[in-house]
C-alpha positions as CSV (number, residue, x, y, z in Angstrom):
1,M,-275.6,318.6,164.3
2,S,-277.3,314.9,162.8
3,A,-275.3,311.8,163.9
4,E,-274.4,311.4,160.1
5,A,-272.6,314.5,159.9
6,T,-270.6,313.9,163.0
7,D,-269.5,310.8,161.7
8,T,-268.5,312.5,158.7
9,K,-266.8,314.8,160.5
10,D,-264.8,312.4,162.5
11,I,-264.0,310.1,159.3
12,E,-262.4,313.5,157.8
13,L,-260.3,314.0,160.8
14,E,-258.9,310.4,161.2
15,V,-258.2,310.5,157.2
16,K,-256.2,313.8,158.1
17,T,-253.9,312.8,160.9
18,D,-251.1,311.0,160.6
19,S,-252.2,308.2,162.8
20,P,-251.1,304.4,162.0
21,S,-254.1,303.6,160.2
22,S,-253.5,306.2,157.5
23,A,-249.3,304.9,157.3
24,P,-248.8,303.1,154.8
25,S,-248.8,299.2,155.0
26,R,-245.4,297.5,156.6
27,L,-245.2,295.7,153.6
28,D,-245.2,298.5,151.0
29,R,-242.4,300.0,153.5
30,R,-240.1,297.6,152.5
31,N,-239.5,299.1,149.0
32,P,-238.6,302.6,148.0
33,M,-240.9,302.6,145.1
34,S,-244.2,302.5,147.0
35,Y,-243.6,303.6,150.8
36,F,-243.5,307.1,149.8
37,G,-246.0,308.7,150.1
38,I,-249.6,307.9,151.4
39,S,-252.2,306.6,148.7
40,L,-255.0,309.0,148.8
41,R,-257.4,306.2,146.7
42,R,-257.2,304.1,150.3
43,K,-258.0,306.6,152.6
44,M,-260.8,307.7,150.1
45,Q,-262.1,304.1,150.1
46,A,-261.9,304.0,153.8
47,V,-264.2,307.2,153.7
48,G,-266.4,305.5,151.5
49,K,-266.8,302.7,153.6
50,S,-267.3,304.3,156.6
51,L,-270.2,306.6,154.9
52,Q,-272.0,303.5,153.9
53,G,-272.6,302.4,157.6
54,K,-269.7,299.9,157.6
55,G,-268.1,301.5,160.4
56,K,-264.8,303.2,161.0
57,K,-261.4,300.4,160.1
58,K,-260.6,297.9,163.0
59,H,-257.1,297.7,163.5
60,H,-256.2,293.7,163.5
61,G,-253.5,292.0,165.2
62,P,-251.7,292.7,168.9
63,V,-251.4,296.5,169.6
64,F,-248.6,297.2,171.9
65,V,-248.7,299.1,174.5
66,P,-245.3,299.8,176.2
67,R,-244.5,299.9,179.8
68,N,-242.7,302.5,181.3
69,T,-239.4,301.7,183.0
70,G,-238.2,298.6,184.7
71,L,-239.0,295.2,183.8
72,G,-241.9,295.6,182.2
73,S,-240.0,297.1,179.5
74,I,-237.4,293.7,178.9
75,V,-240.8,291.6,178.9
76,D,-242.5,293.9,176.1
77,F,-239.3,293.8,174.1
78,G,-239.1,290.2,174.3
79,I,-242.9,289.4,173.2
80,G,-242.2,292.1,170.5
81,V,-239.2,290.5,169.0
82,K,-240.9,286.8,169.4
83,M,-243.9,287.9,167.3
84,L,-241.0,288.9,164.4
85,F,-239.4,285.9,164.9
86,V,-242.8,283.9,165.1
87,G,-244.2,285.9,161.8
88,N,-241.0,285.2,159.6
89,P,-239.6,281.2,158.9
90,I,-236.6,282.4,157.2
91,T,-235.6,283.7,160.7
92,I,-235.1,280.0,162.0
93,L,-231.7,280.6,160.5
94,C,-230.4,282.3,163.0
95,L,-229.8,279.0,164.6
96,V,-227.0,279.0,162.4
97,I,-225.4,282.2,163.8
98,P,-223.6,280.6,166.8
99,F,-221.8,278.1,164.7
100,A,-220.7,280.4,162.4
101,I,-219.1,282.6,164.7
102,A,-217.7,279.3,166.5
103,S,-216.6,277.9,162.7
104,N,-214.2,281.4,162.6
105,F,-211.9,280.0,165.7
106,A,-212.1,276.1,164.9
107,W,-213.0,275.5,161.7
108,P,-212.3,275.2,158.0
109,P,-212.3,278.5,155.9
110,E,-214.9,277.2,153.6
111,A,-217.4,276.1,156.6
112,T,-216.9,279.6,158.0
113,F,-217.9,281.5,154.6
114,V,-220.8,279.1,154.2
115,L,-222.0,279.4,157.4
116,C,-221.8,282.7,157.7
117,M,-223.7,283.5,154.4
118,L,-226.3,281.4,155.6
119,G,-226.2,283.3,159.2
120,I,-226.5,286.9,157.1
121,I,-229.9,285.6,155.4
122,P,-232.2,285.9,158.3
123,L,-230.3,288.7,160.2
124,A,-231.1,291.0,156.7
125,K,-234.8,290.0,157.1
126,L,-234.5,291.2,160.9
127,L,-232.9,294.2,159.8
128,G,-235.7,295.0,157.5
129,E,-238.3,294.6,160.4
130,S,-236.3,296.7,163.2
131,T,-236.1,299.6,160.1
132,E,-239.8,298.9,159.7
133,E,-240.7,299.2,163.0
134,L,-238.9,302.4,163.8
135,A,-240.4,303.7,160.8
136,L,-244.4,303.1,162.0
137,R,-243.1,304.9,165.1
138,T,-242.0,307.9,162.8
139,N,-243.6,310.2,160.5
140,Q,-243.2,309.2,156.6
141,T,-240.3,311.2,156.2
142,I,-237.8,309.7,158.6
143,G,-239.5,306.4,157.8
144,G,-238.4,306.4,154.1
145,L,-235.2,307.6,155.3
146,L,-234.5,305.1,157.6
147,N,-235.7,302.1,154.5
148,A,-233.5,303.8,152.1
149,T,-230.7,304.1,154.7
150,F,-230.9,301.0,156.2
151,G,-232.5,298.5,152.9
152,N,-229.5,297.7,152.0
153,A,-227.6,297.9,155.0
154,V,-225.9,294.2,154.5
155,E,-224.0,294.8,151.2
156,L,-223.2,298.3,152.5
157,I,-221.8,296.6,155.7
158,V,-219.9,294.1,153.9
159,S,-218.2,296.0,151.3
160,I,-217.3,298.6,154.0
161,I,-215.4,295.7,155.4
162,A,-213.3,294.5,152.3
163,L,-212.7,297.7,151.8
164,K,-210.6,298.3,155.1
165,N,-208.8,294.8,154.1
166,G,-208.0,295.8,151.1
167,L,-210.4,294.3,148.7
168,P,-211.3,297.1,146.2
169,R,-212.3,294.1,143.7
170,V,-214.6,292.1,146.3
171,V,-216.0,295.3,146.5
172,Q,-216.9,296.4,143.1
173,A,-218.0,292.6,142.4
174,S,-220.4,292.6,145.2
175,L,-222.3,295.8,144.0
176,L,-222.6,295.1,140.7
177,G,-223.6,291.6,141.7
178,S,-225.9,293.2,144.3
179,I,-227.7,295.1,141.1
180,L,-227.6,292.4,138.2
181,S,-229.3,289.6,141.2
182,N,-232.2,292.5,141.6
183,I,-233.0,293.2,138.6
184,L,-232.4,289.9,136.5
185,L,-232.5,287.0,138.8
186,V,-235.1,288.9,141.6
187,L,-237.6,290.9,139.1
188,G,-237.1,288.1,136.7
189,M,-238.4,285.0,139.2
190,A,-241.1,287.6,140.3
191,F,-242.0,287.9,136.8
192,F,-242.1,284.4,136.2
193,C,-243.6,282.8,139.7
194,G,-246.5,285.8,139.3
195,G,-247.0,284.7,135.6
196,M,-247.9,281.1,136.6
197,F,-250.8,282.4,138.5
198,H,-251.9,285.0,136.0
199,K,-251.7,285.1,131.9
200,A,-250.9,289.0,132.2
201,Q,-249.6,291.1,135.5
202,F,-250.0,295.3,135.0
203,F,-247.7,297.6,137.1
204,N,-247.5,301.1,136.6
205,Q,-245.1,302.0,133.8
206,T,-244.3,305.6,134.3
207,G,-242.7,304.7,137.6
208,A,-241.3,301.5,136.4
209,Q,-239.4,303.7,133.8
210,T,-238.3,306.3,136.0
211,S,-236.7,303.4,138.3
212,A,-235.1,302.7,135.2
213,S,-233.9,305.9,133.4
214,L,-232.0,306.2,136.4
215,L,-230.3,302.6,136.1
216,L,-229.0,303.6,133.2
217,L,-227.8,306.8,134.8
218,A,-225.8,304.7,137.0
219,V,-224.6,302.7,134.2
220,M,-223.6,305.7,132.2
221,A,-221.3,306.7,135.8
222,I,-219.9,303.4,135.6
223,L,-219.3,303.3,131.5
224,F,-217.7,306.3,131.1
225,P,-214.5,306.1,133.3
226,A,-213.9,302.4,131.3
227,A,-214.5,304.3,128.3
228,F,-212.0,307.2,129.7
229,T,-209.6,304.8,130.5
230,L,-209.3,302.4,127.0
231,S,-209.8,306.2,124.8
232,G,-205.9,307.2,126.0
233,A,-206.9,310.9,127.0
234,V,-204.3,311.1,129.1
235,G,-201.0,309.6,129.7
236,P,-200.1,306.3,131.2
237,D,-198.7,307.8,134.0
238,K,-202.1,310.4,134.7
239,I,-204.6,307.7,134.0
240,D,-205.1,306.3,137.7
241,H,-205.4,309.6,139.3
242,A,-207.5,310.8,136.5
243,V,-209.9,308.1,137.0
244,L,-210.2,308.6,140.4
245,R,-210.5,312.1,140.7
246,I,-213.7,311.4,138.0
247,S,-214.8,308.7,140.1
248,E,-215.4,310.9,143.1
249,I,-217.1,313.9,141.6
250,T,-219.1,311.9,139.8
251,A,-220.5,309.8,143.4
252,I,-221.0,313.7,144.4
253,V,-223.0,314.4,141.5
254,I,-224.8,310.8,141.7
255,L,-225.2,311.5,145.7
256,L,-227.6,314.6,144.9
257,I,-229.4,312.8,142.0
258,Y,-230.7,310.6,144.9
259,I,-231.4,312.7,147.1
260,S,-233.9,314.6,144.1
261,Y,-235.2,311.3,143.7
262,L,-236.2,311.2,146.9
263,I,-238.1,314.4,146.6
264,F,-239.4,313.4,143.7
265,Q,-241.1,310.6,145.4
266,L,-241.3,312.1,148.6
267,K,-243.0,315.0,147.2
268,T,-243.9,316.2,143.7
269,H,-244.5,313.3,142.0
270,S,-245.3,310.4,144.7
271,H,-248.5,308.9,142.4
272,L,-246.4,307.9,140.1
273,F,-245.4,305.0,142.4
274,E,-248.9,304.6,143.8
275,D,-250.7,301.3,142.9
276,I,-252.6,301.0,139.1
277,P,-256.4,302.2,139.9
278,P,-258.2,299.4,140.2
279,D,-260.8,300.3,137.3
280,V,-257.9,300.9,135.1
281,K,-256.4,297.0,136.0
282,A,-260.0,295.5,135.4
283,E,-260.1,297.5,131.6
284,K,-256.7,295.9,131.1
285,E,-257.3,292.4,132.3
286,A,-261.0,292.6,130.5
287,A,-259.0,293.6,127.2
288,E,-257.0,290.5,127.8
289,K,-259.9,288.1,128.0
290,A,-261.1,289.5,124.8
291,L,-257.7,289.0,122.9
292,E,-257.9,285.5,124.6
293,A,-261.6,284.9,123.3
294,A,-260.8,285.9,119.9
295,G,-257.1,283.8,119.5
296,K,-259.9,281.2,120.4
297,K,-262.3,282.1,117.3
298,E,-265.4,283.3,119.7
299,E,-267.5,286.1,118.7
300,P,-269.1,287.6,121.6
301,S,-271.8,290.0,121.7
302,A,-271.2,293.4,122.4
303,E,-273.8,293.2,125.7
304,K,-272.0,290.2,126.5
305,A,-268.6,292.0,126.2
306,E,-269.7,294.9,128.3
307,V,-271.0,292.7,131.0
308,E,-267.7,290.5,131.2
309,K,-265.9,294.0,131.4
310,E,-268.2,295.2,134.5
311,E,-267.8,292.1,136.1
312,V,-263.9,291.7,136.0
313,K,-264.0,295.6,137.2
314,E,-266.3,294.4,140.2
315,E,-263.8,291.5,140.7
316,G,-260.8,293.9,140.5
317,K,-262.1,296.6,143.0
318,K,-263.0,293.6,145.7
319,E,-259.4,292.4,145.5
320,V,-258.4,295.9,145.9
321,E,-260.6,296.3,148.7
322,E,-259.5,292.9,150.2
323,E,-255.9,293.6,149.5
324,G,-256.1,296.8,151.8
325,E,-258.2,294.9,154.5
326,E,-255.0,292.7,154.7
327,E,-252.4,295.2,154.8
328,E,-254.4,297.1,157.7
329,E,-254.2,293.9,159.4
330,E,-250.0,294.2,159.6
331,E,-250.2,298.3,160.8
332,N,-249.6,297.8,164.8
333,P,-246.4,298.0,165.6
334,R,-244.7,295.6,167.4
335,L,-241.9,297.2,168.8
336,S,-241.7,300.2,171.2
337,L,-239.4,303.5,169.6
338,W,-236.5,301.9,171.7
339,G,-237.0,298.6,171.4
340,A,-236.7,298.8,167.4
341,L,-233.8,300.9,168.2
342,V,-232.1,298.4,170.3
343,L,-232.8,295.4,168.2
344,L,-231.5,297.1,165.0
345,S,-228.4,298.3,167.0
346,I,-227.5,294.2,168.0
347,V,-228.6,292.8,164.7
348,T,-226.1,295.4,162.8
349,V,-223.2,294.4,165.2
350,I,-224.0,290.7,164.4
351,V,-224.3,291.4,160.9
352,A,-220.7,292.9,161.0
353,V,-218.9,290.7,162.9
354,L,-220.3,288.1,160.3
355,A,-219.6,290.3,157.1
356,E,-215.7,290.4,158.7
357,F,-215.4,286.6,159.3
358,L,-217.0,286.0,155.7
359,V,-214.8,288.4,154.1
360,D,-211.2,287.4,155.9
361,S,-212.0,283.7,154.6
362,I,-212.9,284.6,150.9
363,D,-209.4,284.7,149.8
364,K,-208.3,281.0,151.4
365,V,-212.0,279.9,149.7
366,T,-211.3,280.9,146.5
367,K,-208.4,279.1,146.3
368,A,-209.7,276.1,147.6
369,W,-212.5,276.1,145.1
370,G,-210.7,277.2,142.5
371,V,-212.9,280.4,141.8
372,S,-212.5,283.9,141.6
373,E,-212.7,286.8,144.0
374,T,-215.4,288.3,141.3
375,F,-217.4,285.2,140.9
376,V,-217.8,284.9,144.8
377,G,-218.2,288.7,144.9
378,L,-221.0,289.0,142.2
379,I,-222.7,286.1,142.4
380,L,-222.6,284.3,145.7
381,L,-222.9,287.2,148.3
382,P,-225.5,289.1,146.2
383,I,-227.7,286.5,145.8
384,V,-227.5,285.7,150.1
385,G,-227.6,289.5,150.7
386,N,-230.8,289.6,148.3
387,A,-232.4,286.8,149.9
388,A,-235.2,288.7,151.9
389,E,-235.7,290.9,149.1
390,H,-236.3,287.8,147.0
391,V,-238.4,286.2,148.8
392,T,-241.1,289.2,148.9
393,A,-240.8,290.1,145.2
394,V,-242.0,286.9,144.7
395,S,-244.2,286.5,147.1
396,V,-246.7,289.6,146.4
397,A,-245.9,289.1,142.5
398,M,-248.2,285.2,143.2
399,K,-250.8,287.8,145.0
400,N,-250.6,290.2,141.5
401,K,-249.3,292.8,143.3
402,M,-246.5,293.7,140.5
403,D,-246.3,297.3,141.6
404,L,-244.7,296.4,144.7
405,S,-242.7,293.3,143.5
406,I,-240.9,295.9,140.8
407,G,-240.7,298.1,143.5
408,V,-238.6,295.6,145.5
409,A,-236.4,294.8,142.8
410,L,-235.9,298.0,141.2
411,G,-235.9,300.4,144.3
412,S,-233.4,297.8,145.9
413,S,-231.1,298.6,142.5
414,I,-231.4,301.9,142.9
415,Q,-230.4,302.2,146.4
416,I,-227.2,300.3,145.5
417,A,-226.5,301.9,142.3
418,L,-227.4,305.5,143.4
419,L,-226.7,305.4,147.5
420,V,-224.2,302.6,148.2
421,V,-221.9,302.9,145.4
422,P,-221.3,306.4,145.7
423,L,-221.0,306.7,149.3
424,L,-218.1,304.0,149.4
425,V,-216.3,305.9,146.6
426,I,-216.3,309.2,149.0
427,L,-215.7,306.6,152.2
428,G,-212.6,305.4,150.3
429,W,-211.7,309.0,149.4
430,I,-211.6,309.5,153.2
431,I,-210.0,306.7,154.7
432,S,-207.5,306.7,151.5
433,K,-208.5,303.2,150.6
434,P,-209.2,304.4,146.7
435,L,-212.0,302.9,145.3
436,T,-213.1,304.1,141.5
437,L,-216.2,303.7,139.1
438,Y,-213.7,301.8,136.8
439,F,-214.9,298.5,136.4
440,Q,-213.4,296.0,134.3
441,G,-214.5,296.3,130.2
442,F,-216.3,292.9,130.7
443,E,-218.4,293.7,133.6
444,T,-219.2,297.3,132.6
445,V,-220.7,295.4,129.2
446,V,-222.4,293.0,131.5
447,L,-224.2,295.5,133.7
448,F,-225.1,298.1,130.4
449,M,-226.9,295.2,128.3
450,S,-228.5,293.9,131.7
451,V,-230.3,297.1,132.1
452,I,-230.8,297.4,128.5
453,I,-232.9,294.2,128.8
454,V,-234.6,295.3,131.4
455,N,-236.1,298.5,129.8
456,A,-237.3,296.4,127.1
457,V,-239.1,293.8,129.4
458,I,-241.2,296.6,131.5
459,S,-241.7,298.9,128.2
460,D,-244.9,297.9,128.2
461,G,-246.1,298.5,131.5
462,E,-247.2,294.4,131.3
463,S,-245.2,290.9,132.8
464,N,-245.8,287.2,131.9
465,W,-244.1,283.8,133.0
466,L,-241.7,284.1,129.4
467,E,-240.4,287.6,130.2
468,G,-239.4,286.2,133.5
469,A,-237.7,282.8,131.9
470,L,-236.3,286.1,129.9
471,L,-234.8,287.7,132.7
472,C,-233.2,284.8,134.5
473,A,-231.6,283.0,132.0
474,S,-229.6,286.3,131.4
475,Y,-228.4,286.0,134.8
476,F,-227.5,282.5,134.6
477,I,-225.6,283.1,131.2
478,I,-223.6,285.9,133.2
479,A,-222.8,283.4,136.2
480,V,-221.5,280.8,133.8
481,C,-219.3,283.4,132.2
482,F,-218.4,284.8,135.6
483,F,-217.2,281.2,136.9
484,F,-214.9,280.9,134.2
485,H,-213.7,284.6,134.6
486,E,-210.4,285.5,136.6
């Protein structure tokens, strides 16, 4: 057997095995729109480069080699945690956490509220990092479920504590605010900042529309209980019981739809959530340049236009290869399986403690600041809980990775609408703390119009800075309205 055939066989074996080198990148695992399903295109690119004599793909970054027991494991855990902190400047806010805990016992509630919000921001980032470490140590399916479970752990923990303390309005407002923050503020800032560096940006239209359709289903689940209440379908003495039962049954149906959505991404239609192929993106960029030239009254010859098109294609392919190499550098896990579990447990406990202090201070803060619980839950808390997603979506949009950016924003909203909301309704049913899907009329209209705007913006599979400004302006108008809302 020749050396070339042997190399080819080794490469094929490498593609077929579930090795870390063939796993999705760490950044892709951050969002449910893109980490489900390994990209066949990227695998084949790796095979092609190897067949061209460039050698097998190299692993960059520190490779974790766990020690068996004793002091060595503790040292490894400390080194891995240090690497997580060094790579994330936002984790500097962890210095606030001791002051946030102390403020609950010695300082005014306003200080506790502010410090707890600041302390939760880096913890949300560490929750995502520890979940990614677990995903790298497991297979694709388990990794996807872990991301789906802990992707919005902060919102879930805060909502559970608020529900336990008898604050259903805060729960509803925080959940609605998380959806609005992601689809308007996070997505809008991503479009705006990305548009500052790129004239037009393209993304997978079919995958984005699928996500938008799921959001419309969530809107329907919230809109119908409100319409049922206003219609007078039953007597006033039976309306609360009827709405509660409708909400509980609807929550079960929504959970089943979310499970179907995971199967849709994992197994049957994972190709819909992959990045746009470089040749397609290059053709669209070439078309944009041609339109721009036409706007300047330039009439390039057919040969010149064809040359420019080929140049754009080559640039697109080169950019994709460079992005793949950058992502490969982040594939190596930095914590052992048990180290990731320990870190996840510690961060979750600290989040629960800060969330408890945060929720306890809401009542006094609203009276001291003269704002409503709805404004605190719908505007302030979601901005904190979505800070990590906000940074990720904007940073990748500036690098022209719009499929990933949209996945972070819309994917997080889908998790809230189709997973967290029905889970809390069912949990309230279990612990006898009723939580319904009946939101107030104004809140329902706001959510309905927001999802309609997002659908209109992403319907063409293209974004620019003006569309981002439109979404951000919509969020600002909503914030002003809820500031005066009682």
